[in-house]
N, C-alpha and C positions, 0 to 999 in steps of 0.2 A: 544309247540305251534309254528305254522308256523310264521316265522318272515316276517313282511311286512313293507314297507315304502311308504310314499307319494311321488310320482313322479309328480311334478307340470306340467311336459310336458304332462301327460296323463289326466289332468283336462281340459275339453273342455269348456273354458270360455274366454271371451275377455281379451286381455293382460292388459288393464287398470284395470279391476276388479281383475285379477289374482295378479297383483302387490299390489293393494289396500288391498286385503284379504289374502295375502301370509301367514301372521302369523297364521291366522285361519286354513288354509289348512295344516299347519305343526304341529298343536296341537294334542295331543293324542286322544281327543274325535273325531276328524275328521278321524283319522286312524280307530277308532272303527266303524264309519259309513261305511267306505270302507270295512272293514271286514264283517260286517253284509250284505252289498249289495252283495258282492261276494259269501258269504255263501248261501244267498237266491237264487241266480242264479244257484249255483251248485246243489241246491235241487229242481231245475225245477220250482221255483216260477216265476210267471209272475208279472213284476213290471211296474207300470206306473208313470210318462210318460216314453217313450223309453229313454234309457240311453243317447242318443245324444241330448235329449231335457231337461235333468235334470237342466241345467243352462240356459235355453232358455231366461228367463226373463233378465238375465244379458247380454246375447249375442245380444238381440234385442235393449237394452237400454244402450249404452256406458256410462260410468261414467261421461264423460265430458258433456253429453247432459242431464243428470238427472235433472228433475224438480219436479216430483210428484211420490209418492209411494202409491200404493193401496195394502193393506195387506190382503191376504187371509189366509186360515188355512191349508187345506189339498187338495192334487190333487184329481180330479175326479177319481173314482175307476172302472168305467166301460170301456169296450173295445173302443178304438178310441177317448175317450173324452179328456184325459189329454195331454196338450201340453207345460207344463212348465210355463204357465202364469196363474196367479190367475184369476178365473172366466171365462176364455176363453176356447173355444172348437174349433177344426178345422172346416173348411168349410165342409159342408155335414153332420155334426153331429147335432142332434136335440138340440135346444137351451135349456139349463137347466132352471128351475124355477127362480133361483136367478138372472141369467143373463137376463131373460125376464123382471124381475122387474127393473133391472138396465136400460134396454132399455125404460121401461115405464117412469122412472124418467128423462131420457134424453129428452123424448118428453115433459113431464110436464115443465121441466126447460128451455129447449132451442128449443123446437118444432122440434127436430130432429126425423124423422121417424125411427121406429125400423128397424135395419138391418135384412137382410134375413138369415144371418149366425152368428155364435158366435165367430169368429176369431177376437181378439182384438189386433193383431200384429200392426195395424196401430197406435194405441195409444202408444204402446211400442216404436215404432220407432221415436216418437215425444218427448220422454223423460219421459214416464210414466212407472215406474218399477212395474210390476205386480207380486209381490213377495208373494209366499206361505210361511208360516212359516215352514211347513213340505214339503220337496222337492220330496218325493217319497211315493208310497203306493202299497200294494199288491193287485192284481186284486180281485175285489169283497169284499174287506175288508177295509172299511173306517177307517182312523186313525191308520191303522195297523203298520205304521212306526213312530208313535208318540213318541216311547221310544228309537229311534235310535240315537238321538242327533242332529237331524236337527234343532230343535228349538233353541238349543244353538248356532248353526251357524247363523240362521236368526236373532236372537237377537243381535249377535255380529255385523252383517251387519247394523242393525238399529242403534245400539249404536255408531259404528264407523262413519257412515254417520252423525249422530247428532253431534259428537265431531269435525269432521274434515271438514264438509261442513256448508254452511249457506243458508237460504232462500229456504229450501225445503218444499213442502207441503205433509204432511202425511195424508192419508185418512183412517180412522179407522171405519169400519162397523161391528157392533156387539160386544158383550162383550169380545170375545177372542181377537179381534184386539185392542179394547180399553185397554186391560190389558198391551199392549206394550207402552202405553203413558209414563210410568215411564222411558223408555229408551231414551226419546226425550227431548232435551233442548228447552223448549217453548219460551225462550228468543231469540233463533236464528232461529227457524223454526215455521211453521204454522201447526196446527192440525185441521182437520175437522172430527167430530164424528157424527154417526147416528146408528140406529138399523141395523141389518143385512138385506140385501135385500131378503133373503129367505122368501117366503110366509108363512112359519111356524113361523117366528119371529113376535113379537108384532109390532103394528104400530109404525112408527117413521122413516122409510126410505123414503117412497114416500113423496116428498115435501121438502127434505133436501136441494135441489138446490146446491149440491156440485160441479157440473160441471161448472156452471156459477161462483160460488165462487172461484174455482181454477183459472179461467181465470182473475177474478178481482184481485186476489193476484199476479198473474204473471205480469199483466199490471202494478201494483203498483211497482213491482221490475224491470220494464223495460225489461222483458223477453217476448219472443214470446209466444202467447197463444196456447193452445191445440185445434186442430180441432177435436172435438169429433165425427164428422159425419163419420161413417165407410164406406169405399169405397167398 
């Protein structure tokens, strides 16, 4: 079998996150993720998001600025959609149904008019980590990389943040995200739960008022609030 090693210099992620997660990058399971990724590319598989955006959530939200985590499950699997941020799509791409519902809730909660595009980078740059549990997917095959080990990595991110930070707000939408609650120390952090924003989910998302609740929590902590209005 071909020998491989993790070269941290080749992992395109902010230096603060690279240091924070160094132990995870050096573990055997992460080496297996790398092997599977390279094998898929050698077999001409198309992977989303593009490789340079795999850690986009971390690169747009420096660890020192982190305030809020919105947990998603799987990257979008159609061409041009995935950009390494949960629920977000690039400018010019049709807004997916779940994100359309998120925009509806923004209006109900804060009277913010729905944005014309689905790029949530503005939130990320204010300290909102838009983290998918699975960080890659094969084109046209939802959850196709769910067995690669990405969930072990993202679970480790959540656990380490819970242990080493305090006063973070975790937003868990849907049963999959709620299953991660066990990784979070509720004595140190805040958790907001609701149904998944997908129109296919049962009622319980619209009316959750999570955006205003986040800002109430941040105010109580003496932190700058999030401007949820997308530019």
